[in-house]
C-alpha positions as CSV (number, residue, x, y, z in Angstrom):
1,X,-20.2,29.5,40.7
2,X,-20.3,26.3,38.7
3,X,-23.6,24.4,38.8
4,X,-23.4,20.6,39.5
5,X,-19.8,21.2,40.5
6,X,-18.5,20.2,43.9
7,X,-15.2,21.1,45.4
8,X,-13.8,18.9,48.2
9,X,-11.0,20.2,50.4
10,X,-9.2,17.7,52.6
11,X,-7.5,18.8,55.8
12,X,-5.3,16.8,58.1
13,X,-4.1,13.2,57.7
14,X,-4.1,10.5,55.1
15,X,-7.0,8.8,56.9
16,X,-9.1,11.8,56.1
17,X,-7.9,11.7,52.6
18,X,-9.3,8.3,52.1
19,X,-12.8,9.5,53.2
20,X,-12.5,12.3,50.7
21,X,-11.5,9.9,47.9
22,X,-14.5,7.7,48.6
23,X,-16.8,10.8,48.5
24,X,-15.4,11.8,45.2
25,X,-16.0,8.4,43.7
26,X,-19.7,8.4,44.9
27,X,-20.3,12.0,43.7
28,X,-18.8,11.2,40.3
29,X,-21.1,8.2,40.0
30,X,-24.1,10.4,40.6
31,X,-23.0,12.6,37.7
32,X,-21.3,15.6,39.5
33,X,-18.1,17.2,38.5
34,X,-15.7,17.1,41.5
35,X,-12.5,19.0,42.1
36,X,-10.2,18.1,44.9
37,X,-8.3,20.8,46.8
38,X,-8.9,23.6,44.2
39,X,-6.7,26.7,44.3
40,X,-9.8,28.8,43.8
41,X,-13.1,27.1,45.0
42,X,-16.0,27.8,42.7
43,X,-18.4,24.9,43.2
44,X,-22.1,24.8,43.8
45,X,-21.1,23.1,47.0
46,X,-17.7,23.2,48.8
47,X,-17.2,20.3,51.2
48,X,-14.4,20.7,53.8
49,X,-13.2,17.5,55.4
50,X,-11.9,19.0,58.6
51,X,-9.1,18.0,61.0
52,X,-9.6,18.2,64.8
53,X,-6.5,16.4,66.1
54,X,-4.5,19.3,67.7
55,X,-5.0,23.0,68.2
56,X,-3.2,24.2,65.1
57,X,-5.1,21.8,62.9
58,X,-8.5,22.9,64.4
59,X,-7.6,26.6,63.9
60,X,-6.6,25.9,60.2
61,X,-10.0,24.2,59.6
62,X,-11.9,27.0,61.2
63,X,-10.0,29.7,59.3
64,X,-10.7,27.9,56.0
65,X,-14.4,27.8,56.7
66,X,-14.4,31.5,57.5
67,X,-12.6,32.2,54.2
68,X,-15.2,30.2,52.3
69,X,-17.9,32.1,54.1
70,X,-16.5,35.3,52.5
71,X,-16.5,33.6,49.1
72,X,-20.1,32.6,49.6
73,X,-21.0,36.2,50.5
74,X,-19.4,37.4,47.3
75,X,-21.3,34.8,45.2
76,X,-18.1,32.9,44.2
77,X,-19.3,29.6,45.6
78,X,-22.7,28.1,46.6
79,X,-23.3,26.2,49.8
80,X,-20.6,25.3,52.4
81,X,-20.6,21.8,53.8
82,X,-18.3,20.4,56.5
83,X,-17.5,16.9,57.7
84,X,-14.6,15.2,59.5
85,X,-12.9,15.1,62.9
86,X,-13.6,18.7,63.9
87,X,-17.3,18.4,63.1
88,X,-17.6,15.0,64.8
89,X,-16.3,16.5,68.0
90,X,-17.9,19.9,68.0
91,X,-21.0,19.4,65.9
92,X,-23.4,21.4,68.1
93,X,-20.9,24.2,68.8
94,X,-20.3,24.6,65.1
95,X,-24.0,24.7,64.2
96,X,-24.5,27.4,66.8
97,X,-21.4,29.5,66.2
98,X,-20.9,29.2,62.5
99,X,-24.3,29.7,60.8
100,X,-22.3,30.3,57.6
101,X,-21.9,26.5,57.2
102,X,-25.0,25.3,55.4
103,X,-24.6,21.5,55.9
104,X,-22.6,19.8,58.8
105,X,-21.9,16.1,59.1
106,X,-19.9,14.0,61.5
107,X,-16.9,12.0,60.5
108,X,-19.0,8.9,59.8
109,X,-22.3,10.1,58.4
110,X,-21.1,12.1,55.3
111,X,-23.0,9.6,53.1
112,X,-26.1,11.6,54.0
113,X,-24.6,14.5,51.9
114,X,-24.4,12.3,48.9
115,X,-27.8,10.7,49.4
116,X,-29.4,14.1,49.7
117,X,-28.1,15.2,46.3
118,X,-30.3,14.4,43.2
119,X,-28.8,11.8,40.8
120,X,-27.7,13.5,37.5
121,X,-27.1,10.1,35.9
122,X,-27.8,6.5,36.7
123,X,-24.6,4.7,37.5
124,X,-23.6,1.6,39.5
125,X,-23.2,2.5,43.2
126,X,-19.6,2.0,44.0
127,X,-18.4,-0.6,46.5
128,X,-18.0,0.6,50.1
129,X,-14.2,1.0,49.6
130,X,-14.1,2.2,46.0
131,X,-12.6,5.7,45.6
132,X,-11.0,8.1,43.2
133,X,-7.3,8.4,44.0
134,X,-6.0,11.9,44.6
135,X,-2.5,10.5,45.1
136,X,-0.3,9.5,42.2
137,X,-2.0,6.6,40.4
138,X,0.8,4.2,41.4
139,X,0.5,4.9,45.1
140,X,-2.4,4.6,47.6
141,X,-3.3,4.6,51.3
142,X,-5.3,1.7,52.6
143,X,-7.0,2.1,56.0
144,X,-7.4,-1.2,57.7
145,X,-9.2,0.0,60.9
146,X,-10.8,3.0,62.5
147,X,-10.7,4.2,66.1
148,X,-8.6,3.5,69.1
149,X,-9.0,1.8,72.5
150,X,-5.8,3.2,74.0
151,X,-7.1,6.4,75.6
152,X,-3.7,8.0,76.0
153,X,-3.9,11.0,78.4
154,X,-3.2,13.6,75.7
155,X,-5.1,12.2,72.8
156,X,-8.5,13.1,71.5
157,X,-8.7,10.5,68.8
158,X,-10.8,8.0,70.7
159,X,-13.2,10.8,71.5
160,X,-13.5,11.6,67.8
161,X,-13.3,8.2,66.1
162,X,-14.7,5.9,68.9
163,X,-13.5,2.4,69.8
164,X,-11.2,0.5,67.6
165,X,-12.9,-1.3,64.7
166,X,-11.0,-3.5,62.3
167,X,-12.1,-3.9,58.7
168,X,-12.7,-7.6,57.7
169,X,-9.5,-9.1,56.3
170,X,-11.2,-10.3,53.1
171,X,-12.6,-6.8,52.5
172,X,-9.2,-5.2,52.8
173,X,-7.6,-7.7,50.5
174,X,-10.4,-7.2,47.9
175,X,-9.7,-3.5,48.0
176,X,-6.0,-4.1,47.5
177,X,-6.7,-6.5,44.6
178,X,-8.9,-3.9,42.9
179,X,-6.3,-1.1,43.4
180,X,-3.5,-3.3,42.0
181,X,-5.5,-4.1,38.9
182,X,-5.8,-0.3,38.4
183,X,-2.0,0.0,38.5
184,X,-1.3,0.9,42.1
185,X,2.1,-0.5,43.1
186,X,2.7,1.1,46.5
187,X,0.4,0.5,49.4
188,X,0.7,2.6,52.6
189,X,-1.2,0.7,55.3
190,X,-2.7,3.1,57.8
191,X,-4.8,3.1,61.0
192,X,-5.0,5.0,64.3
193,X,-3.5,1.8,65.8
194,X,-2.1,-0.9,63.5
195,X,-1.0,-3.0,66.5
196,X,-4.6,-3.8,67.5
197,X,-5.7,-4.9,64.1
198,X,-7.9,-8.0,64.4
199,X,-8.4,-8.1,68.1
200,X,-12.0,-6.9,67.9
201,X,-13.1,-9.1,65.0
202,X,-11.0,-12.2,65.5
203,X,-9.9,-12.0,69.2
204,X,-6.3,-12.2,68.1
205,X,-3.6,-10.1,66.4
206,X,-4.1,-10.4,62.6
207,X,-1.8,-7.8,61.2
208,X,0.9,-10.2,60.3
209,X,-1.5,-12.6,58.6
210,X,-3.2,-9.7,56.7
211,X,0.1,-8.3,55.4
212,X,1.4,-11.7,54.5
213,X,-1.6,-12.4,52.4
214,X,-1.5,-8.9,50.9
215,X,2.1,-9.5,49.8
216,X,0.9,-12.5,47.6
217,X,-1.4,-10.2,45.5
218,X,-0.1,-9.7,41.9
219,X,1.1,-6.2,41.3
220,X,1.8,-5.3,44.9
221,X,5.4,-4.1,44.9
222,X,5.6,-2.2,48.2
223,X,3.7,-2.4,51.4
224,X,4.6,0.1,54.1
225,X,3.2,0.2,57.7
226,X,2.1,3.4,59.5
227,X,1.0,4.2,63.0
228,X,1.8,1.2,65.1
229,X,1.5,1.3,68.9
230,X,4.4,0.1,71.1
231,X,2.4,-1.6,73.8
232,X,1.2,-5.1,72.9
233,X,3.1,-4.7,69.6
234,X,2.5,-7.8,67.4
235,X,6.1,-9.1,66.9
236,X,5.1,-11.6,64.3
237,X,4.7,-8.8,61.8
238,X,8.5,-8.4,61.9
239,X,9.0,-12.0,60.6
240,X,6.7,-11.2,57.7
241,X,8.6,-8.0,57.0
242,X,12.0,-9.8,57.1
243,X,10.7,-12.7,54.9
244,X,8.6,-10.9,52.2
245,X,10.6,-8.7,49.8
246,X,7.7,-6.5,49.0
247,X,7.0,-5.5,52.6
248,X,9.1,-2.5,53.1
249,X,11.7,-2.5,55.9
250,X,10.0,0.6,57.4
251,X,7.9,1.0,60.5
252,X,6.1,4.1,61.7
253,X,5.6,3.7,65.5
254,X,4.9,6.7,67.8
255,X,6.8,6.4,71.1
256,X,6.0,9.9,72.5
257,X,8.5,9.8,75.3
258,X,11.0,7.6,77.2
259,X,10.9,8.9,80.8
260,X,9.0,6.5,83.0
261,X,7.2,9.3,84.9
262,X,6.1,10.8,81.6
263,X,5.0,7.5,80.1
264,X,3.0,6.7,83.1
265,X,1.3,10.1,83.2
266,X,0.6,9.8,79.5
267,X,-1.0,6.4,80.1
268,X,1.1,4.8,77.4
269,X,0.9,1.2,78.9
270,X,4.6,0.7,78.4
271,X,7.7,1.8,80.3
272,X,11.3,2.7,79.3
273,X,12.6,-0.8,79.7
274,X,9.8,-2.2,77.5
275,X,10.3,0.4,74.9
276,X,14.1,-0.2,74.6
277,X,13.5,-4.0,74.5
278,X,11.0,-3.6,71.7
279,X,13.3,-1.4,69.6
280,X,16.1,-3.9,70.1
281,X,13.8,-6.7,69.0
282,X,12.6,-4.8,65.9
283,X,16.2,-4.1,64.7
284,X,17.3,-7.6,65.5
285,X,14.5,-9.3,63.5
286,X,14.6,-6.8,60.6
287,X,18.2,-5.8,60.0
288,X,18.4,-2.5,58.2
289,X,14.9,-1.4,59.1
290,X,14.2,2.3,59.1
291,X,12.1,3.4,62.1
292,X,10.0,6.6,62.0
293,X,8.7,7.8,65.4
294,X,6.9,10.8,66.9
295,X,7.8,12.4,70.2
296,X,6.2,14.9,72.5
297,X,7.7,17.6,74.7
298,X,6.0,19.8,77.3
299,X,3.4,17.3,78.6
300,X,2.2,18.2,82.0
301,X,4.7,17.4,84.7
302,X,7.7,17.1,82.3
303,X,10.8,18.1,84.2
304,X,14.1,19.2,82.8
305,X,15.4,15.7,83.9
306,X,12.6,14.1,81.9
307,X,13.5,16.1,78.9
308,X,17.2,15.5,79.1
309,X,16.4,11.8,79.3
310,X,14.4,12.1,76.1
311,X,17.3,13.9,74.4
312,X,19.7,11.2,75.4
313,X,17.3,8.6,74.1
314,X,17.2,10.2,70.7
315,X,21.0,10.6,70.6
316,X,21.4,6.9,71.4
317,X,18.7,5.4,69.2
318,X,19.5,7.5,66.1
319,X,16.0,7.3,64.6
320,X,16.1,7.3,60.8
321,X,12.9,9.5,60.7
322,X,11.5,11.5,63.6
323,X,8.8,14.1,64.1
324,X,8.0,16.0,67.3
325,X,5.4,18.4,68.7
326,X,4.7,20.3,71.8
327,X,1.8,19.3,74.0
328,X,-1.4,21.3,73.6
329,X,-4.4,20.7,75.8
330,X,-7.3,18.9,74.1
331,X,-10.8,19.3,75.6
332,X,-12.1,16.4,77.7
333,X,-9.0,14.2,77.4
334,X,-7.6,12.6,80.6
335,X,-4.8,15.2,80.7
336,X,-7.3,18.1,80.3
337,X,-9.5,16.8,83.1
338,X,-6.8,15.7,85.6
339,X,-3.5,17.6,85.0
340,X,-2.5,21.2,85.0
341,X,-0.8,22.4,81.8
342,X,2.2,23.5,83.9
343,X,5.0,23.7,81.3
344,X,5.2,27.3,80.0
345,X,4.8,27.7,76.3
346,X,8.3,29.2,75.8
347,X,9.8,26.2,77.6
348,X,7.9,23.8,75.3
349,X,9.1,25.6,72.3
350,X,12.7,25.7,73.5
351,X,12.6,21.9,74.2
352,X,11.1,21.2,70.8
353,X,13.8,23.3,69.1
354,X,16.5,21.5,71.0
355,X,15.1,18.1,70.2
356,X,14.8,18.8,66.5
357,X,18.3,20.2,66.4
358,X,19.6,16.9,67.8
359,X,17.6,15.0,65.3
360,X,18.8,17.1,62.4
361,X,22.4,16.3,63.3
362,X,21.5,12.6,63.4
363,X,19.7,12.8,60.1
364,X,22.6,14.5,58.4
365,X,24.9,11.8,59.7
366,X,22.7,8.9,58.6
367,X,22.1,10.5,55.2
368,X,25.8,10.9,54.6
369,X,26.2,7.1,55.1
370,X,23.9,6.5,52.2
371,X,26.3,8.1,49.7
372,X,27.7,5.4,47.4
373,X,24.9,2.9,48.2
374,X,22.7,1.3,45.6
375,X,18.9,1.8,46.0
376,X,15.7,0.7,44.2
377,X,13.6,3.8,43.6
378,X,10.0,4.4,42.7
379,X,9.6,7.4,40.3
380,X,6.8,9.7,41.6
381,X,6.9,12.6,39.2
382,X,9.2,14.9,37.3
383,X,10.4,18.5,37.9
384,X,11.6,19.5,34.5
385,X,14.0,16.7,33.4
386,X,14.6,15.5,37.0
387,X,12.8,12.5,38.3
388,X,11.6,12.8,41.9
389,X,11.8,9.3,43.5
390,X,11.5,7.5,46.8
391,X,13.0,4.4,48.3
392,X,11.2,1.7,50.3
393,X,12.3,3.6,53.4
394,X,10.6,6.9,52.4
395,X,6.9,7.4,52.8
396,X,5.0,9.9,50.6
397,X,5.1,13.5,51.7
398,X,6.8,13.0,55.1
399,X,10.2,11.4,54.2
400,X,13.1,12.0,51.9
401,X,13.2,12.0,48.1
402,X,15.8,11.2,45.6
403,X,16.5,13.4,42.5
404,X,17.6,11.5,39.4
405,X,18.3,13.5,36.3
406,X,19.6,10.7,34.0
407,X,16.5,8.5,33.7
408,X,13.5,8.5,31.4
409,X,11.5,6.1,33.5
410,X,7.8,6.9,33.7
411,X,6.1,7.8,37.0
412,X,5.1,4.5,38.7
413,X,8.2,2.7,37.4
414,X,11.1,1.4,39.5
415,X,14.7,2.2,38.8
416,X,18.1,1.2,40.2
417,X,20.4,4.1,41.2
418,X,23.5,5.0,43.1
419,X,23.3,7.7,45.8
420,X,25.9,10.4,44.9
421,X,25.1,13.2,47.3
422,X,23.2,13.7,50.5
423,X,21.4,17.0,51.2
424,X,19.3,18.1,54.2
425,X,15.9,17.0,52.7
426,X,16.8,14.8,49.7
427,X,19.4,12.9,47.9
428,X,21.0,13.1,44.4
429,X,21.3,9.8,42.7
430,X,22.5,8.5,39.4
431,X,20.7,5.8,37.5
432,X,22.6,2.5,37.0
433,X,21.1,1.9,33.5
């Protein structure tokens, strides 16, 4: 066990990762040695930033805490601390059922952990948004709001994060300026609900204005938008995307389903006609845009007809990027309180498999179309002599990569390349230098 050493383990999404990065920066300022996601935890404290979004994620967080309890019993680590979405939602239960955890904090009060630790050196207290990046130094996530007011029937996020709360526009821009000065070139803009940005603070949609101003900042090469909501979508962001070359032609917008009965039961505040009209408008205003979406199967009441309608929707729309998951009951959500979980697990899995098989065929077809095209790529890292790169249409960790073996560009630099081969999960490309 290493004294004055703190291990931080991040579970779940990029929004959690930002909180972990802020914590690392504050702990380092106090004089502690901090390791992020160590293979073998050994710190005086091990802090787990838990995920509580769906059943599998909750189970993964619990299992990790139990593994750490064994390491503590063996004297390999000191105290166990926990924060994040799981602890925010089940704080009292965890305190009662997992006495192995020494310190438990909610999602928004983890600063208490830092304040309770003695200062080992006197250093300037970081700004609220300052953090130590755990991503490659040329790429960062920027969270522009927290929480959600949508209350979809299946989703526990509003129960965990609370009501939607936008960060002030000037604060976000100052953070981006600071990151750009440090060498960050790619900015992945995230929130539980990008579509609602500004409504609480300014009584109007401000996403387009924010991104337009962000695009003016020196050093900002790519801005990519994640987690928009289809209902009340701010269409003016599309004009900014089409006009500004450093705003990626990429949109991550979770649609969940297309059947009207399912959309109504899910409380999505949009119907099939509205969804199709929105997708048409997005593609019309931003030609060549790549759309990433997430879909759900097996929600209570989903019939075979509903599912077949979803399959046909996917076949017709040919989404460039798509993820899917089977419904799982979440405590105290509208669906948990009002619907019977009436789709058998084996049917959920069969539908999920069929949906992903259709998407795989679409992805292979779309990828083949890229062969012979010219792309601008950002070099992320090297595997041996091969550069692992991404295009503006590929978000870190979730989308495709390009393998280029004839470049010596450094990570964080941009190159021009020709796609020479399409494979299931990445491309082969040749530098045009």
